[in-house]
C-alpha positions as CSV (number, residue, x, y, z in Angstrom):
1,M,126.6,144.3,135.6
2,Y,127.1,142.2,132.4
3,I,125.9,142.0,128.9
4,A,125.2,138.7,127.6
5,R,124.5,137.6,124.1
6,Q,122.9,134.8,122.5
7,P,123.5,133.8,119.0
8,I,120.8,134.0,116.1
9,F,121.6,131.6,113.3
10,N,120.8,131.3,109.7
11,R,119.4,128.3,108.0
12,D,122.9,127.0,107.1
13,L,123.8,127.5,110.7
14,T,126.4,130.4,110.5
15,V,125.4,133.1,112.9
16,Y,123.4,136.2,111.6
17,G,123.4,138.2,114.8
18,Y,123.4,138.1,118.5
19,E,120.4,139.3,121.0
20,L,122.0,141.4,123.8
21,L,120.7,140.9,127.0
22,F,121.5,142.8,130.6
23,R,122.8,140.7,133.5
24,P,123.2,142.1,137.1
25,D,125.9,139.3,137.7
26,R,127.7,136.5,136.1
27,K,125.2,133.8,137.3
28,S,122.0,135.4,136.7
29,N,120.1,134.1,133.6
30,Q,117.5,137.5,133.9
31,F,118.1,140.8,134.2
32,G,117.2,141.0,137.9
33,G,115.4,143.8,139.2
34,A,116.2,146.5,136.8
35,S,113.5,148.0,135.0
36,S,113.2,147.4,131.2
37,V,114.5,150.9,130.3
38,C,117.5,150.7,132.5
39,A,118.5,147.2,131.3
40,T,118.5,148.4,127.3
41,A,120.0,151.6,128.4
42,S,123.1,149.6,129.8
43,V,123.3,147.6,126.6
44,V,123.1,150.5,124.3
45,E,125.5,152.5,126.6
46,E,128.1,149.5,126.0
47,L,127.6,149.4,122.2
48,F,128.2,153.5,122.4
49,E,131.3,153.1,124.5
50,A,132.8,150.0,123.1
51,G,131.4,149.7,119.7
52,F,129.9,146.5,118.0
53,D,133.2,144.6,117.2
54,P,134.2,143.4,120.8
55,I,130.2,142.6,121.4
56,V,128.9,141.2,118.2
57,E,132.0,141.3,115.9
58,D,130.4,142.0,112.3
59,K,127.2,140.8,113.2
60,F,123.9,142.0,113.8
61,A,123.0,143.3,117.4
62,F,119.3,142.8,118.3
63,I,118.4,144.9,121.5
64,N,115.2,144.7,123.2
65,C,113.0,148.3,123.6
66,D,109.9,149.0,124.9
67,G,107.7,152.0,123.8
68,D,109.6,154.6,126.9
69,F,113.0,153.4,125.3
70,I,111.9,154.0,121.8
71,N,110.6,157.4,122.6
72,S,113.6,158.3,124.6
73,N,115.8,158.9,121.3
74,T,118.7,157.2,123.0
75,I,118.6,154.7,120.1
76,E,120.1,157.2,117.6
77,L,123.4,157.6,119.3
78,I,123.8,153.7,117.6
79,N,124.8,153.3,114.1
80,S,121.7,152.0,112.2
81,E,123.8,149.7,110.0
82,K,124.0,146.7,112.2
83,L,121.3,147.2,114.5
84,V,117.9,145.6,115.0
85,I,115.4,147.1,117.3
86,E,113.4,144.5,118.7
87,V,110.0,146.0,119.9
88,L,108.7,144.0,123.1
89,E,105.3,142.5,123.4
90,S,104.6,144.6,126.4
91,T,105.0,148.0,124.3
92,K,101.9,150.3,124.2
93,F,101.5,151.5,120.9
94,N,100.1,155.1,121.2
95,G,100.4,157.4,118.2
96,K,104.0,158.8,119.4
97,T,105.4,155.4,119.5
98,I,104.1,154.2,116.4
99,N,105.3,157.6,114.8
100,M,108.8,157.1,116.3
101,I,109.0,153.4,114.9
102,K,108.4,154.8,111.4
103,E,111.2,157.3,112.0
104,L,113.6,154.6,113.1
105,K,113.0,152.4,110.3
106,D,113.3,155.5,107.7
107,K,116.7,156.2,109.2
108,G,117.5,152.6,108.3
109,Y,117.1,150.8,111.6
110,L,115.6,147.0,111.3
111,I,112.6,146.9,113.1
112,A,111.7,143.2,114.7
113,L,108.6,142.1,116.7
114,D,109.2,140.1,119.6
115,D,106.9,137.2,120.8
116,F,104.6,137.7,117.8
117,D,101.3,137.2,118.5
118,N,98.4,138.2,115.6
119,N,96.0,139.3,118.0
120,F,98.3,141.8,119.9
121,Y,100.1,143.8,117.0
122,S,98.0,145.5,114.6
123,K,98.2,145.8,110.8
124,E,100.1,148.9,110.8
125,I,102.6,147.7,113.3
126,I,103.1,144.5,111.4
127,S,103.8,146.7,108.3
128,L,106.6,148.2,109.6
129,A,108.5,145.3,110.8
130,D,111.2,144.0,108.9
131,I,111.5,140.6,111.3
132,I,109.1,138.9,113.2
133,K,109.9,136.5,116.0
134,F,107.9,133.5,117.2
135,D,108.2,132.0,120.6
136,L,108.0,128.4,119.7
137,L,107.4,127.6,123.8
138,A,104.5,129.9,123.9
139,T,103.1,129.7,120.4
140,P,103.9,126.1,119.3
141,L,104.6,125.5,115.5
142,D,101.3,123.6,114.9
143,S,99.4,126.7,116.2
144,I,101.0,129.3,114.3
145,E,101.5,127.8,110.7
146,N,98.8,130.3,109.1
147,N,100.6,133.0,110.6
148,V,104.0,131.9,109.5
149,Q,102.6,131.6,105.9
150,E,101.0,134.9,105.7
151,A,104.2,136.5,107.4
152,L,106.2,134.9,104.5
153,K,104.0,136.0,101.6
154,Q,104.7,139.6,103.1
155,G,108.3,139.1,102.7
156,K,109.1,139.3,106.6
157,L,112.3,137.5,107.9
158,L,111.1,135.0,110.7
159,I,112.6,133.9,113.5
160,A,112.3,130.9,115.2
161,E,112.9,131.7,119.0
162,K,113.1,129.5,122.1
163,V,114.1,126.4,120.1
164,E,114.8,123.5,122.6
165,N,115.3,120.4,120.3
166,E,116.2,119.0,117.3
167,G,113.0,117.9,116.4
168,V,111.3,121.6,116.7
169,Y,114.5,123.1,115.0
170,E,113.6,120.6,112.0
171,M,110.1,121.4,111.7
172,A,110.6,125.1,111.9
173,H,113.3,125.0,109.0
174,E,110.6,123.1,106.9
175,M,108.0,125.3,107.7
176,G,110.2,128.3,106.3
177,F,111.7,130.0,109.1
178,H,115.1,131.9,108.3
179,L,116.5,132.2,111.4
180,F,116.7,130.3,114.7
181,Q,117.5,131.0,118.2
182,G,117.6,128.6,121.5
183,Y,119.0,126.5,124.1
184,F,119.2,123.8,121.6
185,F,122.0,125.8,119.9
186,S,123.5,128.0,122.7
187,K,122.5,129.7,126.0
188,P,123.2,133.3,126.7
189,K,126.8,133.7,127.5
190,I,128.4,136.9,129.1
191,V,130.4,139.0,126.7
192,C,131.6,141.7,128.7
193,K,131.1,143.9,132.0
194,T,129.4,147.3,132.0
195,N,130.3,150.3,134.0
196,G,127.0,150.1,135.9
197,R,125.8,153.6,135.0
198,C,122.5,152.3,133.4
199,S,120.7,155.9,133.4
200,A,123.7,158.0,132.4
201,I,122.9,157.2,128.7
202,L,119.6,158.7,129.2
203,K,120.7,161.7,131.0
204,Y,123.4,162.6,128.2
205,T,120.4,161.9,125.2
206,N,118.2,164.4,127.3
207,I,120.9,167.0,127.3
208,L,121.7,166.5,123.6
209,K,118.0,166.7,123.0
210,E,117.2,170.0,124.7
211,L,120.6,171.6,123.4
212,Q,119.4,171.0,119.8
213,S,115.9,172.4,120.4
214,Q,115.2,175.8,118.7
215,E,115.3,177.5,122.0
216,P,117.0,175.3,124.7
217,S,116.0,175.9,128.6
218,Y,118.7,176.5,130.9
219,D,116.6,175.6,133.5
220,I,116.1,172.2,132.0
221,L,119.6,171.7,131.5
222,K,120.6,172.8,135.3
223,E,117.8,170.4,136.3
224,L,119.1,167.4,134.0
225,I,122.8,168.0,135.0
226,G,122.2,168.5,138.4
227,S,120.4,165.2,138.9
228,D,123.6,163.5,137.8
């Protein structure tokens, strides 16, 4: 199992950060049959064990998170200083998930909304976001100009994602996007190999969470440890 990274560039084309992506093998361009939680856990585990420098150097690390992973508390094992939590569009925003996003934001984590669609994300979720990503293949620039201008007025940092050619880049640049990502600049590239224990960090987190409760349950701890 491997971690790939795809650069995200500033307006002057210097690297702002990297989106980190799980890959089951070196030739794959997707995360394969792994669950979204397992894929994200592998990325977080590698950041936890190796640190930021070998993977993203001194840049920001963007990691994809759905509601299940956000609610697992695993993210908090990673320092918030250079981590961007990229909330997937598939996330189900119940009260627990929204409260957890608020807590993470209060602790210094940057919150990004992936594949932004104004019809999907509520005003409450949008208000929590520091960064908004627009998929320019799914939502072409001429269809999102009003959303872009509104987001700029709200002070959001905007990423043009899936920029495939120079013409789209120039249009996005002119429209006011701050950051750019896509095959026009670079495809994701393998940066490191993981140990393949994609669920281990979730077990560790659950054990620590139980130990920190007011009355830890030995039965729960026994079950958690026995399942490893």
